[in-house]
N, C-alpha and C positions, 0 to 999 in steps of 0.2 A: 225320497229327497224332494220329489218334483210337485209333492202334495201342496197346492195352493193353501191349504186351511192350517196349515202348521209350517212355525219356523224351521230352517235347517242349516246346518254344519255341514260340509262335506269338503273331508280329506280326500283329495282323488289323485292317485297314483299316474304318472305321463302315461298317456294314450288310454285313458279309461272313459273318455267319453264327458269331461266336465262342460264341454261346450253343449254339446248335445244335452245334460241335465238342465241346463242354464235355460238353454232355448224351449224345453218341454217345460218348465217351469212358467215362464211366460205366457206360453200358449194356453197352457191350465188355467192361468190366472184371466187370461182375458176370457176364455171359454165359460168361466164361473161367474162371469159379469162384471167384473172388476173394469173400471173407467181406464184407458189406456193412458190417460194422462194422470193417473195414480199408480203408476209403475215407474221406478226410477232403477235404470240398469247400469252400473257403474263398470267399465272396464280399464285395462291398464294402457291400452293402445288405441288409436284411432283404426289400426285395421282390425283390431280384435271388434271395435262397436260396429264396424262396417260387416264382418263375417257374419257377427251375430245378428243384425238388421235382414241381412239378405237370408240367414236361414229360417228366419222369424216368417217375412212374408213371404218367402217362397211356401212355406208350409201353409200358410193361411191362404196365399193364391192358388193351391192347389185343392184346397177343401171348396174353393167356390164353382167348380165345375165336376168336381167328382162325382161320379156314381152314388145313388143313395147306398147300394149295400157296401160299396168301400167306405165311404164315408162313415157309415155305422161301424165297420170293423176300425177303421183309423182312430175314431174316438174310443171305441173300447181299448184298444192299444195302449192309447194315451194315458186315461184315467182307470182304468182296470175294470169298468162298470158299462153297460149299455147307455148310449146315449137317448134322451128324451126326444120328443117332437121339437119343442122348445128349442134345445139343445141344437138340434139339426138345423133348424132355420138360423139361429143365432150364428152358428160355426159358418154359414155361407156368407153372412154379412161382417164378419170379423175383420176379414181384409179391407173391405171399404172404411169399416169405422177407424181401422188402425190409422189409414191415409187420411181420414179426414180428422184427425184430432189436431187439434191446433199444436204446431210445432213438432207434429209427429210424435212416435213413441220415443221416450227420453233414454236412447240406449246410447251413450256417451262416455267419454275420459271423464276422470274426477275433476281435471282442468278444465273441461268444455261446461262441467256442471258448474262451477265454481264461477267461471266466466259469466253465466246466465244468470246465476243467484247474485252476485255483485251488479249489474246490469239492472236487475229488478229493484234493489235496494240501495242505488248509491249513496244516499245520504244517510243510511244507517251505519253503512260500510267506509263512510269517511272516504270515497274515491271520487274522482271527477265524474259528472254524469256524461255518458255516453262515450266512456274511455275508450281508447284503442289499445289493443296489445301488442307490446314491440315485439319482432322479431327477433333471433339471435343477432344478427346484423346489426340493427339500429340500436339494439341494446349496447350493444359493445362499443359502439361510435358514441353514443352517450358516456357511457364507461371512461372512456378516452378523452373524451371532453371535459369531463370535470376531474380527472388527473390531471391533464395541463393545465386547468385553472387552479386547482390548489397547490401544483407543483410552483407556479407564477405567484401565487400568492404568499408562499414561504420564501421565495427568491427576494420580493418584495420587501418583507420584514424579517431578514434572517436572525433579530435579537428575541423574535416572538416565541410564543411556545410551538407553532406550528414550524416556524424557520430552525429552532433548536432540535425538534424533532427529526425533521429532514437532515440535518447537519448530521445527528447522530448516526443515522441511517447511511450514511453515503461515506461514515467514516469505518464505519464497522462491516460494510456487506457490500457484494457485488450490484450490479445494476441489474443483472439476470436475477440474483436472490432477492433484492426488494421488489422487482415487478413480482415475481412468483409469489411473494408472501402478501402483497396487496392484492391480488387477484384469488387469493385463498381467501382472504377476510371478506372480499366482495361476495364469494360465493356462499360463506357462511355467516352472512349479513344477520338473517332472520334469529339465527343462535346468539349471536352478540347481540341482539335486541332483546331477547329473552335474559340475556345475562345481566343486562343494564337494567331492566325491569325489576328482576328479581333481586339485584345488589340495593336497589333504590326502595324495594318496598312497594311500587305504585306502579301498576300497569301503565299507565300513558307518561308516567312522569322519568326522571333520570337522566344521566349523561354519560358518556366514557369514563368519567372520574367515578363513578359509582362502583364500575365493572373494574378500575383499576384499585380501588381502596378494596374491592372482595379479593383480587389476585392477591394483593400485598398480604391480607390476611392468611390466605392459602399457604404461601410461600414461607409463613411464619416470620415475616417482616414487621418491625414495630414501624408506628409512624416516623417520617423523619431518616429511618436507617437507610442509608444510600452504600454503593460499592466504595465510595471514599472513605467515608466513616467507619466500615467496617476494615478495610485497609489499616487506618489508624490505629484501631483496636487491636489488629494482629500483631503490629510493630510495638504495642506497650507490651511487651514480657517481662515480668518480674524474674529477676537472676538471668535472662538470656537479653540485655540490652546489647546497644551496640559495643558498650566497653567489654562487658562480660565475654562478648563475641569476640571480640579481639583476644583478650587474655587466653582463649581456649585455641585460638589460631595460631598463637605465638607458641603454645604448648606441642601442639599438633607438631610446629616447625620445628621444633628443639628434638621433639621426638624421632621425625623423618630423617635428621640431620645424624642421629644416630644409627638408625636402622630403617630403611625404606621400607614403607607398606602401602599397598594401592587402597585399600580402604580407608585409610587415615589421609592419603593425598586428596581423595575423592570428599571427603568430610571438610578439608581446610579449604578446598576450593569453592564447597558451598557458603562455608562461613567468610570467606573473602569476598562472594557474590552478596551476602548480605551488608556488608561493610563497605561495598563500593556503591550500593544503590542511591541514585541520585532524589528519589520522592519516594513517597509512602507506598505506591502501586508496584513501582518496581522492588521495593523491600520486603512487601508481603510476600511478592511471587516467590523471592529467595528464598525468605523463612518457609514457605510451603514446600518448596523444593528440598530443604534441609531438614525439617521435622517430619515429614508424611510421603506415604511410598504412595505411588503412581501405579495401579494395577493395570492390565493389559487392556481392561475396557476403559482407561482413559479416568476414572473415579479413583478419589483420592482415599487411601486407606491408613489407619493408625496401627499401634502396635497390639489391639485387641483383634484385629483381623489377620496380621501376620506377624508372628512371632520373630520369624527369622530376622526381618527388617531391623530389629533392635539390635541384634548380635552383630548384624554385618555394618551397622553405621560407624562405628569405630573398632579399631584394632583389638583383640583381645588383651593384647598384654596393656594397652593404653587405657583401656576400661579398667581393669584390674588395678591400674596406678591411681586412678581417679574414682574412688568409692562411691561416692555419690552421683556422680556423672548421668549413669543411664537411667537413675530414678528421677532425676530432674529433666531429663531430656525426655522420658516419659509421659511425665505431668503436661509439660509443655506442647508434646505432641497431641495428646487427648484435648486440651486445651485449644489448639489451631484447628482439629477436626470439626468442631463444633462451630468454628468461626469461619471455616472453611465451606461449610455448607451453606453458613449463611452469604458468604460472599459470593457463591455461585446462585444464590437466588436474589441476590441483590442485582447481579447481571445479567441474569433472565428476566428480572421485572424492568429494567431498565430497556432491555433490546425490544419487549414486547410492548411497555408502553409507549416508546417510540412508533412502531408499527401502528398501533391502534390509535393514538393520536391522529397521525396522517390519514391513516385508512378512514376514519370518521368523518375527518374533514371531506375526504372523496365522496364517502357514503351520503353526508347530508348535500352536497352538491349534486350528487346524480339523483337522489329523492326529489331534489328542487327543479332540476331539468325535467324529469317526469312530470310534476306539477303543472308545469308551464307547457307542456305539450300535452297535456291532459291523456296521459298515457299510463300505464303499467307492463311491467315485465312478465315472463311466465312465472317466476318463483313467486310474485306477489299474490297472484291468484289464490292458490291455496291458503296462503298465509291470511290473508285480508277476509277470507271465507270462512276459515277457523275462530279470527278475532270476532268477526261480527256475530257469527252463532254462538261462540262459548263466553265471551268477555266484555262484549257491548252492551251498554246502557239500553239499546233497542233490539237484544237478541231476543226478548220474550215477544215482542212484536212481530220480529221477522218469522219466529217459530210457529206463532200463532198462523201468519198468513200461508206458511207452508204447511203446517198441520193440516189443513184443508185441500191439500193439491195431493202429496203422496201418503201412501198408504203401503206401498210395499216397495223394498229396497233389496236389489239384488247387487252382491258383489262380486265380480270374476277376478280371477288370479290374485286372490286376499292375501297370498304370501309376500308381493311385491309392494304393499300398501305400506305408506310411511305413516309415522305417528301422526303428523299433522292432518294426514287424509282422513284417517281412522278417528280423528277428533272431531271433523266434519261429519262422519257417519253417525257417529254417536250423539250428536247434537241434533240431528235430523230425526234419529229415533228415539231421542230423549222421551215422548211422550206416549211411543207405542204401546209400553207394558204399564202402563200407568194411568189409573184414575178412569174415567169413563171410556176412554181409549182402548183400554185392556178389557172391561168387560165385554165391548162387544164383540173381541176375538178376531176381527176382521183383520188386523193389520200384523204384517210380518215381515220379519230379516231373513234374507239367505243369503248365504257366502260359502264359496268354493275357491279353494285352494289347496298347495301342498308346498309345505316349508322345505321340503328337499329339492323343491326347483328355485327357491328365492336366489337370484344370483345377481340382482340388480343392487348391491348395498351402495356404490359408488352415487345412486341417484337417490338414496334416502330409505331404502326397503329395509324393514324391520320383522326378519321372519319371527321371531319370538313373538310378535304382536299377533301373529294367527292364534297361536295358543291363549294367549292372554284376553283375546277380545272374544273367543270362545268362551273362557270363563265368565267374562262379562255378562254377556247377552244371556250365557245359560242360567246365571242366577237372577236376573232380570225377570227373565221368562217363568223360571220356576217360582218367584215370589207373586208373579201374577197370575199362576196356575193356567198356563198355557203350554201348548204342546211345542217340545223343542226335540228336532231330531237331529241326533249326531250319528254321520255315516262315513264309514271309508268308501271309496272307490278303488278296487283293487284289479278288476278284472280290465285287461289291455286288449282294446281291438286294434291296437296300431301294431303290435311288436311279435315275433314267432316265440315260441316258449324257450329257443336255446339263447336267444338274446335277452329276456328276462331272466333267465336261470343264471345268466353269466353277471345282470346287475346285480341279482341278489347274493350271488357268490362274493363278489368283489365287495359289497357292502357289510357282508356276514360280520360282526364282530366292531362294526363302526357306526351301527345305528343311531347310538344316541349323539352322533357327530353330525348328522344330517338332518334331525328332525327329533321334534321335542314332543310328537306325539309316538303311539306307539307304530314302530315299520310295519308295515302291511305287504308280507309278499306278494311277489306279483302273479298272477295267473293270465293265461293267456287265452283268448276267442279264438284265436287260429290254430287252436290244438293241434289240427290235421295238416298244416303246411310245417314243414321241417325248415328251419334256418342254422345259421352255424356262425359262430365267433373265430376270426382269423389272427392270431398273434403272430406279426413279423418280426424279424431280427431286427436289432436296433444296429443304427450307422453308428458307429464310433467315431466321434471325434478326435481326429489326430490333433496332437501340439505340432505348430506350424515351425519347422527347422529354418525357414528363411523369411526374411519380412514380407508381408503382404505386398503388391503394388499400391505404390503411392498415390497413382491416378486413379484408383478404385474407389467408389463412395464409401465413407466411413460405415454405412451399413448396407453394404453390398452382402449379398447372400455368402455364407461361408462355403468350402466343398462339402462338408457334411450334408448342410441344407439344400445345396443343388444334389447330392446324390440321394437322399431321402425324396425329394422332390420326383428326381428320375425313377426311382423305384415305383412309386405310387403311381406316375403316369404309365409305367409299363404295364402296372397292375390291371389299371382302368382298360387299356388297350386291347388286354386279352378278355377281359369280360365284356365289352359292349357287344352286343348280337349274341350273346351266350345265354343260357336260360338258369334261373336262379333255381336252388332245391325246391322253391316253392311253386315252379312252374311259370314265373314271370319272365318276361324276356327284359334283358337289360338294356337300357338308352341311356346316353348320357346324362338327361335330364334326372333320372334315378339315382344319380350319384351325389353326395354330399361330404366334402372335405372339411373337416373342424379342427381348430387350433385354439388355443386360449387367447393369442393376442394376434393381433394386425403386425406382423415384423417381417425381416427380410425373407422370411420361407414364404410370404405371400408372394413375394415378386418371383423366387425361384420356383413355386409351383405354377405360376400361371405362365410363364417362362417355357416350362416342362411341358403342360399342356398345347401350348402352341407347337412346340416342337416335334411332338408326336402326332400332331393335325387332329386333336380332340376338341371337339365344340364347349367352351366354358361361357356360363352365362355372364361374367364380368362381375366387376368390383362391387360391393354394396354397401360400400363409401368411397366416395371421391372428393379427396380435399380441391375446392376451387381454386385460391391464389396460386397452385403448386401445379395444376393440371398444366399440360402444355398447350391446350388452346388457349387459356387464358395468359398463359405466358406469351404466346405469340400476339395477343393482343394489347397486353401490356407493352411490349416491345412497339407495336404500332403507334401507342399512345406518346412512348419517348419520344420516337421520330418525328411526330407532329411536333412536339413542345421541343426537341434539340435535333435537326438534322443532321448534324456532325458528330453525333454519338454512332462511331462505325459499328461496334461490336452490336447494339440493338438493332440498326439498319440491316446487318447482315442476316441476325434473326430473323427481322421483318421479311427480306427478301426470301429467303427460303422458305416461309411458312407457307401455307395454301393459299393464305390472301394474295401473294403474288406469284409463287410457285417457282423461284429459280431453281435450277438443279446445283448440285455442287460444284459439277463442273463450270458451268455458267458462271457461279458466283467466284472462284478462284480465277477466272479469265478476266472479270471486272476489277477484283480487289488487287491480284498479284500484281506488282510492278507500278502501281498508281503513285502518283504525286500530289499530294494533298488529300483530302478526305474522301472518303467511299462517297457520300451524297455527292459531291462535285463531280466525282469520275461516273457516278449514273448519270447526271443531268448531260455532262460532256458526250458520252456514249452514242453513234449513230445505230446500234445494233438494235434490229425490232425489239425483243423481249426486252430489252434494257431502256429502249425508248418507252415503250408502252409502262413498264413498270415506273420510269419518271414520272410520266403524265399522270398516270393513276394517283401516285403519292402527292404530287402536287395539288391536285384536284381536292383530294381529301383535307390535306392541309388547308385549303381556303374553306374549306367545310367546316373542318373543326372550329374555327375562329368565329363560327357564326352560332352555335348550336351548343346545346347541354352534351353531356357525357352522354348521356343514355340517347338522346336522339341520332349523335354520330355513331354510336355504335350499333343501334338497331337497324340504321340504313346501311352500313357495311355489312351486318349479316344477314339484311333483307334484301332490298333493291338490287345491291352490288354483289350480290352471289356468294357474300365469304358462309355464310350456313354450309350451302352445298358443296362448297369446298372442302371444309373441314368435316362434314360428314363423308365426304368421297376418301378421306386419307385417315381419318381417325375411328370410322362407324359411327354406330348408333348413340354410342357412350356421349358422343359430343355434344348432341342435341340437349342431353339436362345438363352440362356444365354451362352451354351458353346462355340457357335460360335461366340458370342460377346467377350467371354474371349479369344480364340484363336485369334480373330483378334487385341485386344489389345497386345498379346503378341506380334503379329508383328509389331506393331506401337510402343511397347517399344524398340524392338531391333534396329529398323529404326533409333532411336536418342539417344539410351545408349548403351554402352558397355554391352553386354548382362551377366546377373548372376540371379541365382534364387531368391536370397535374395532381390536385387534391383528390381527384377521383383513384387515380391511379396509386398515390401512397395509401389511399383507403383500402382497396384491394390487396395490396401486399400487407397492409398491419392485420387483416381480416383472416381468422381462423376458421371461418364456415367451411362445412362440407358437405354435400349431397348426400341424404341418406337414402337409398334406393331401397324401400321395400320390397324384400323377397318374395317370390311368389311360389306357391306349394306345386305348381305345375311349370316346369320350366324344361329347355330345349336344350340347355348346357350343362355341364359339370358345373356346381356352385362351390366355392370357396368360400368360407364364411368363419367369423367368430362363432364360439358356442353362444355368449350373448346375443349375436344377430339371428342365430338360428332358433331360438325360443320359440316354440309354437310351429315349427316346421317338422319335417319328417321325410326319410327319403328310403328306397329299399336298401341302398347300400350306403353306410358311413364309414369313412375312414378317420378316424379318431388319432389325433397327431400331437405328440408329447414331444416338444423341441428341444427339452433338456434345462429349460430355464430354472431359475430358484422359484419356490413358492411365495415365500416372502423376500420382498427386494426392498434393501432399507432405504434407497433413492425412491420409492414410488410410496412411502408413508406420507401421511399429511404433514404440511408445513405448518400449519396450524395445529397443534396438539391439542386434543380436546380431553381432559380431566376432571372434568366435573361428575357430580353424582347422578347422572343420567341425564334426560332430556329437559326437566324441569329444574334442574341446577345447573346449568353449563358454565365452562368455563375453558380459556383456552392460553395456551403459552407458545409464543412463536418458537418452533424447533432449534434446538442448539445441538452441538456437536463436541466431541472432545471430553476436555474437563469440564465445560461449561453443563454438562447434561445434568438433570435435576432427578431424583427419584421419583417425583410426579410424572417426569415424561418417559422414565423406564417402567413404570408400572401402566401407564397408559400404553407405552409401545408395545409390552408384553401382552396384554388384552384386546389391542390390535390385531398384532400378529396370529392370535389363537383365532379371531373371526376370520381373519384372511385365509387361514388352513381349513375351517371348516367351510367357507365359500368356495374354496378351491376343490374340496368334495363335492359340494353341491354342483359345481360345474360339470365335474365328472359325471355326476348321475344324469344331468340334463343331455351330456353328449351322447351317453350311451343309449338312453332314451330315444334319441331321434331314430334310432335304425329299426326299418320294418323288418328286414329278412336277414341281413349281412352284415355284421359288425368287424371292423378292421383295426386293428390297436397296433400303432407303429410308433417310432420315435427315434431320437438321438441321444446317445449316452453321453453325459459330459467328459473331457478328457482326464479330469482329475477325480473329485470327489463325485460319487454317486448322491443323488436328490434324494434323500429320503424320503419316501411316502409320493414321489411324484406317481402321475397318472398310469404311465410304462408299467412301473415296479408293482403298484396296487394291483394292475388288470392280471399282468404277468405270475405275480407270485400266489394270485388266487384262481388262476385258470391253468397254468403251465407246470404238470407236476416235475418235481425233481430229477426222473429218469429221462426228462426229455434230451435229446440229443443236441449236444451245445459245441460250439467253434471251439478248439483246442487254445486258441490265441488269444481273443478276447474273451471267453466266457458266454457271450451271446449265443441265442438259438442258431443251431446249423442250418435251418429253414424255416420255412412258415408252420406253426402248430396251429391244428382246428380242435376248437372245443364245441361241444362235448365228443368225447370217443365211447364208444363207435358211433358215427354220423348216422342219421335216418335216413334211409333211400329217400331219393327226390320224388317228388310227383309229376306226372306227366304236365307237358308245356299247355297252359290255358288256351281255349279256344279263342281266336279274335286277337290273340298277341301278334305284335308286328314281329317280325323277323329280318335279320339283316338290317340295312341302311334305311334311312328316312326315303319314302317314296317318292318321285319326282313331283313337284308342284307345279301346275299350269298357271302362269299368270295371264288373265286375259288382256287384251288390247287397252282397254278403256283404263287401266291403271297407270298408265303412262302418260295419259293424255290430259290436257289441262281440263279442269271442273268447269262446266259453265257457268255465267255469271246468272246470281240469283235475283229471282224478278225482285222488283224494286217494293220495298215496304209500304205499307200506307203511310201517308205523310202525319206525321205527329201531332198531334192537338196538345196543349198543356194547359188545362183551362186555368190554374194558378198565374197564368200569363195572359187571362183572356183573349187569346188567340192573336196576340200582338196588337191588340186594340188599345190605343192609349186611354188613360182614363182622362176625363174633363179636366181641366185646370182649376176650376171652383165648383164647389157643391153648394147648393141653396142650402142651407141647415144652420144651426146652431154651433158658434165656436164657445168652448169651455172657458171660462174667465180665468185669468191669468196665465193662460197658455200661449207662446209664440210659435210661431212656424219654425221648427228645429230644421238644421242644415241637413242636407240629402243624406250624407253618411252617418250622421249620429241616429236619423230618423230609422234608417235602416237598421242602426245596431238595436236601438231602443225596441222596434218592433221584431227581431229577431230574438229576445230575450224574454217578451212577453211572452211567445208563442212556446218558447223553451219552457218558461214556467208553468203554462196552464197546460201542458203534456205532463210535467212532471210531479207537479204539487198536490193534484187531487187525491193522490193514494195515500199520502203523508197525514198524520194526525194534526189537527187543526194547531194545537198549540205549539206544534214544531215547524210550522210551514217557514216561517220568517228566517228562522236559523236556517233550515235546508234552503231556502232561495239564496241566501247571502254564499252560502257554499258553494252550491253550483254555480254563482254568476262572479266568483272571486276573480277566477282568470280573465274573464273576460271583461271585467271593468276595472281592470290595472290603469289603464288611459282616462278612464272617466268614472271614477268612483260615486262622483256627486248623482249618477244616474239611477244608483240603487234604489232611494227613497220613491224616486218617482215610480219605477217600474213595478216596485212592491206593492207601492199604494194602489196601482193601477189593477193587477192583480188580484191582490186581496179582496179589492171591492167585487170584483166579478165573483171569485169564490164565494162569497159573502151574499149576493146579489140573490134572494129568495126565487124571483123569478127564474133564475139559471141553475139552482140546485140540483134539482134532480137530473140536470144534463152530466153531471160529474159523478154519478152513481156506478155500481158494479156492473150496470148493463151497458156501459158506455165504453169506447175504446178511443184513444189518442192517435193522430197520425196515421191513418188507415191509407195503405197505397192501394188505389183503383185504376186497372187497366182495362182497355175494351177498344169495342169498335163502332163507330157510328155512321151511318150512309149518308152521304150528301150528294148533289147533283154531280161535282166533279169525281164521284169515286168514293171507296172505303176511307175514313180516317182512323188510324190510333190515336187515343187519348190516354194519357198517363198523368195521374196527380196525386195529390195527397190532401185526404180530408182531415181537417183539424180537428173534428170530433165527430164520432158517430154515433148514435143513442138507439139503443134499440126499444121500441115502443109496442104495446099491446098487439098493433096493426099492422105496423112494419117499420121503418126506421125513419130518425129524424137527421137532417144532415146540418152541423154546424160551422160556420165559417168567420175566424175570429179577425177582425180587422181592429189595426192600431191608429186609423187616420184620427188627427185630433179635431176634424171639423165632423159631426154627426148629421146625416140627414134628419130632417123632421118625420117622414113618410117613406115606406117602402118606393112608391111612385118616384123618389128623387135617389134612392140610390145610383150608383154608377152602373151603367150598362155592363161592362164587363163583369163585374161582381156579380150581376145577375146571370150572365152567362155561364160563369163557372159553377154556378150554384147547378143551373140546369144542365150541364154535361153531367156532373155527377147525379143527379137526378135520373136522368136518361140510361145510364149505365146501369145502375142500381133496380130501375123499374123492369130493364130487359132481363135481368139476371132473376128478379122475383116478379114477374106477371102478377097482376091484380095486388100487390102489397101497396099500401099507402105510403108514400115517400114525401116527409116536411122536408124544407128546408129552411134557414135562417142565416141572417146576418149577425153577429156578435159584437157591437162597436165597445171596445175595451175601456175607452175613455171615459164613457156615460155613468156607469157600465148599462148596456140596453139591448135587448133582442128585439130582432125586427123581421118577424117572419115574412118571406118572399111568396106571394100566391102564385097558383100554378100557372094559372094564364099568363102571368108576366113572363115566367120562364119559358113555356112554349113558345110565346112571340119571339123571345129571343133566340131559340133554336130556328125557327123560321125566318130569321133574317139571313140564317149563315146556309137554308137551303136544307136543312134538316127536317126530314116530315115530323110533324107536329101530331101529339095523340089527342084527343077528341077530349074536351074539358068543357064545364058548365060555364 
């Protein structure tokens, strides 16, 4: 599979070394002479990319210093044949070659690749030049601002379409339901955009009305059909009008007077409800209640579905006395059943229409906000790149440029790749196996994955795409008559045979539910090392006889969760310090506890570990806004704004920032007259006086600075961070860093204010995602999703007894279209308003949820290296069919195992398999007992010495702060007047930006690209565009300059270095406008946009000459002997003005910089 000459598709079982194979393939490609820049390796996470880079560079680094014989053996082991002499020499140089590749080896996430691609082709992708990528906090803030703007617009025009839609939402849903639904639409905005385009039949056109027209068609509604019109049709019943219903009600009353009958009584009540209805809507509801039967699933049924309903609507004697009544009733029931379905569809349409109208306005406002700020969000990267490569009119040009750079694509974790991401890969590889590129046989694609481990459906992962893409590329490669290796990896280097055997046993008979490929039974590389699987008895959740403590949080752990956590902690306590059957020593860092979701069990487990004095690794996810350190800082902000807020002041005084104890606070607060702030200021006790002085100083400071400056000062110079760390531990550092980062994000999008920032943080849902490390010093407690890619000697698999499919977790926006390319959505309804479309979509979604539930079980079990524990909680009522614990226990525990007579659960732990293999002796070098004492050197607690003062920086573009002369002897261009300072700076900046970006674009599209690039900059001065474009166009068309914009040139080249002066070394930092590679060296071009152009180089401003001289000096010292030319390019003329070497050396000599000899 690592053969660089063949494309390959690898399905790799867990622990089978897929990262190793991927690494080996990259190394073999480099060894085969492939340019590092021609390899694109796409990973699922940044951590995976970093790990792969570490392995590759580690491999190549070892080769540089490896003895000859060892290098021979290493290459033989890698490629299966002896190395040649040139190969050996090349192997030693690969490390340096990979390091020196511009941009480095392209080992990156698909999002990082797409971001880089869009930066390379911003015009073609229709994205802002030099765009920024919004982080989650900034994106959420822009969405919130867009939502507020739309709500305000709806309030201003309540009778408009937007106002009417907002009114419908407010009248028919709660605030929470509306907010949740709008969030869901925002999350699905790309699919909705595809829906609009598909409905309009034009990729670039269409509006939300096109999608709504498609929705109406799919729901079976005719144009103009509404809930109100269908209600009127329901009421127009031949033979069952109001008069007919009145007569029947009278007949029933007469019958009841003679002989009471409960069925006839209910029928008469329903008829009277029809007669008493005041409008068509109420009458339609009453008629449906009369003629149709409401099933337990809240759906209406007629006679064809429930024959008992017909005979029980009227009493038997009354039915016989009215011969045609039941037949007429059945006919009307069937008519109303069809209309009811239409009525439900119309109500669904009305709700979805209102939601989409409001959401579309929010999305448009959000898109406009991103355009104004020149930014994209994380979701835009893949979508924009996909559109660029597949549907853009410039796709051929972009693919042509990429085709010259990428020859080999490698995809890691291919099972977690979404359809949009696969579309990007397909587009890049479109010409790999067609035409001339297929004939030369040098281009390959490689993918490794395992659909059994696809557990990120909520992020768009599509496990079925792995097999679909395998077939797609297999056909392409076969048509090109190229080699395509399809190989499974089933040998695990991670787990013992006992653990792997348990995995196969559990999934026997369920293979098709977890993989579309052939299920490969696992084999263990560690066949000589025994392991085991331990099934613990479940904790039985008891029905609470007494109400819970009303003061306890609603999500507090139950008694069953506390008991399970305590049992696990006790088991871990007995394990630590012992030896595993494989001979390994058990340490806390080798233990991993896995659960399906982060719930109350996590809190119970953390407390149990602390109670048993077991070291824990800490949480892998930390919500910022609700962390205690942030709550303390927000309390401080509230006190700064309103000192009379007694509750927040009390919280602030008890926080690490002030540090009062419970008794001290009680002494201050109890019996006071007035506010707590007044009592604090009046007290003469030393701790209260210090607290009052500190808070008063902070209040004065808060009035003068931004939120970031305020909190950064409190956490830094005022020792707040040290106080938090002392009380909360190292976790506080991550939280405080995130808090300060959000302060900067807030100030970038809003006018900074302390109150605004406090509201911003409280509304934020951001959380810190701490990347779990393979080596940990404490027990790790994680979700299965978070543990993907990790492993541990001992794994506790916890099934807390939750339902597999939770109806409240279903998507608010129901996707019911025909796959990705034909999407359609409904706002989820409940009760009688549920359509058949929603029911079918829910059945399909529930089936996929169950399949992913099984894949989660596979991932969880295969994290264990040596020992796997299975434990859980049994629900108090109905057993959850197919839950993790049941699947494992039914497969591993025999029926004859001893069980508790009362609960039916295991009487004690059951060890699988039986009999156990004998343990192997403890491995040499394994630590025994507790951790050895750590010696802390004294210097660690001392302040670091101040660093040496760095060389004073010189910035050539500022000409060493030397002002330019006020006038230049030269020629002024006719018709030009001196622009104002600000306008001149803007014009110069725009000219430089276009000269950087336009040379790579086709000539016929340059003007359009220029307009797109400068649109945001020229909102206030649109009249500048023609002037700027005319100037830039003339420069690019100037024959004397044309060669300087070719492929051997680069724009905006950063350059740093040092030059020696009489006063010492000075750092130089600058940016060369354009650097051109010449046969003998380099040419430096510096663009100048001054309206006055000197006639000769002797008249050029000295500052400009000095700027070029510094650039030239740095390049000369980098490449001694190279010929370095330098020239000023006056864009207003246009004119290139070479600067003689003598003039530049003389300029340096004036600064005391030693001059080179010149003729």
